[in-house]
N, C-alpha and C positions, 0 to 999 in steps of 0.2 A: 504494500500500500504506500502511496506517495505521501510525503509530509503534508501536502495540501489536503488530501483526502482525510488523513488522520486528524488534522487540525479541525476540519469542518465537522467530522463526526463527534468531536469533543467540545465543540463550541456551545456556550450556554449564556443566557442572559444573566446578569449579576445585579440583583437589587440592592445589595449592601456595599456602598461605595464611599470612600473617604479621600482626603488629600493624601498625596499630591495628585493633581490632574496631569494630563500629558503636557510636556513642555512644548515650546514653539516649534522646535525642530521635528519632534515626533508628530505633532499636529500637521505640520506642512507635508510630511511624508504621507500621512494618512489621507489628506486631501488630494495629494497626487494620485493615490490609489483610487480614490472615489472618482476621479476624472477619467479612469480607465473603464468605466461602466459601458456596456453596449449603448450606442448612441447613433441611431440612424440619421444620416446627413450631418453629423457633427454639430448638432444644434445646442448642445450643452444646456438642456432644459432643467437645470437645477442651480441652486445657490445655497450658501450656508451662512449661518450667523452663530458666532461663538459667544456664549454668555458665561461669565464667571465673576467672582468677587461681589462687588456691590451691584453688578448687573443681575445677579440671582435674586437679590432683595427686590429690585425694580420689577423683575419678572413675576415674583410672588405678588407684588402689589397689582400688577396688571391682571393676573389670574383672579385676584380677589375682586377687582373692579368688574371683571367679566362674569363673575359667579352670582347667580340669583340666590340670595341668602335669606331673604325675608327678615333681615335685621338680626340674624343669628351670628354674633361676634365669634363664638367658638368655632363655627363652621368656617368663617372667613379666615381665622387664624390657622386652621388646619390646611386650608387651600394655600395660604401664603407659605407655609412650611414645606409643602410638597416639593418645591423646587430646590430645597436645601438637602435633598437626598443624595446629592453628588456635588463635588467641587466645580464641575463644569457641565454645561448643557450645550450641545450643538443642535441648533434648529435646522432641520432639512426643509428646504423650500423648493417645491416643484414650480418651475417657471417656463411653461410651454410657450413655444413660438409658433406663429402662423407659418405653415409650410404646405405646399401643394401635394407633397408625397408622404409626409409623415403626420399621421393623425395624432390628436392630442393624447389618446390612450397610450400610444407607443411612447410618447414623451413622459407621461406619468410613470410608466413602468421603468423607463430609463432612470428617472429621478429616484425611484425606489431602489433600483439596483445600485445606484451611486451611493445611497445612504447605507445600504447593506455592505458595500465594499469598504466604506469609511469605518463602520463598526468592526468589521473583520480585521482591518489594518490596525486599529487601536488595540484590539484584543491580541493580535500577533505581537504588538509592542509591549505587551504585559499589563495592559489596563483592562478593567472590567467595563462593560457597557450594558445599558438597558434602554431599548428602543420603546418609547412610550408615545401614545397618541392621546386618546380620551377626548372629552368634550372641549377642552381648551384648544385642541388642534383645529377645531372647526368653528370656534366662536368668533363672530365678526369683531368684537371688541379687541380680542387678542390679535387677530389678523391686522387690524388697523394700527394697534399699538406697536406692533413689530415692524410696521412700514411695508407690509406686503402690497404689491400692486394688483390692479384688477386682473383676474385670471390666474393669479398665483394661489397656491395652497401649501399647507404645511404637510410634509411627508412624515414628520415625527420629531420628537424631542429625544435626542440621543444623550442620555445621562452617562457621564463617564468619569472615571477616577480609579483609584487603587481599590482592589477588592478587600473589604474589611473582614469578611468571613465567608466561607464557602457554603453553598446551599446543597441540599440533597439533589441527586440527579433527577431530571424530569423524564418520565417515561416517554418513549418515542413510539409513533405508530408503526404497525407492521406494514411492509411495502404493499401487500395485497389490499390494504385499506385505501390506498390512493394511486395505485399504478394498475393500468389495464393495457392489454395488447389488442390492437385493432387490425384487421378483423379478428374477432374471437374464435 
C-alpha cells in the first residue's frame, strides 16, 4: 500500500484542538496543495480566509449576531465560544465564475475538493482539522459579515490546530454499502 493510501485510510476529523496552529510556512504549503484540486478550465472557483487570535472573538460575535436567540444570553455565549474550539479557523469560500463550458456545480465540487486537499495537507503536516458547516455557513448575516460577494458561498469552516487528545476510531462503512458495479 502506498503512503498516500495508508494516510487516507487513517485520516480522521479531530474535534479537540489547541495551540499552536500551523505557522505561515506550513499554511502556505497547505494552500499550495489546495490549489492542486481538479479545476476544469483553471477557473480557481475558491478562496480562503484565515481567522485566528482576536479574529476568532470577532467571528464569535458575528455568529452571535446571526443567531436567533430570543434574548437567551446563555445560548449566545455558547455560540460565541464555539469558534474558540481551535486556535485557527480557515473559511473555505466557493467563488464560481461564469463560464460557457463549466457549470456552477462543477465549480462547487472543485471548491470542495480544494478544501479537502487543504485539510489533508494540514493533517500531513501534523495538525488536526475538523471541517464544520452548520447553520452559520448558510446564514446571510455571516455571509455579509465575512464580505462574501453575490454568488459566493461558504464550503466550510476548517478548524485547525494541534490535537489535544485522540478520539476513538469512527466506524467506516462497508464498501458494499456505497459501491455498485454497472451493469449488475
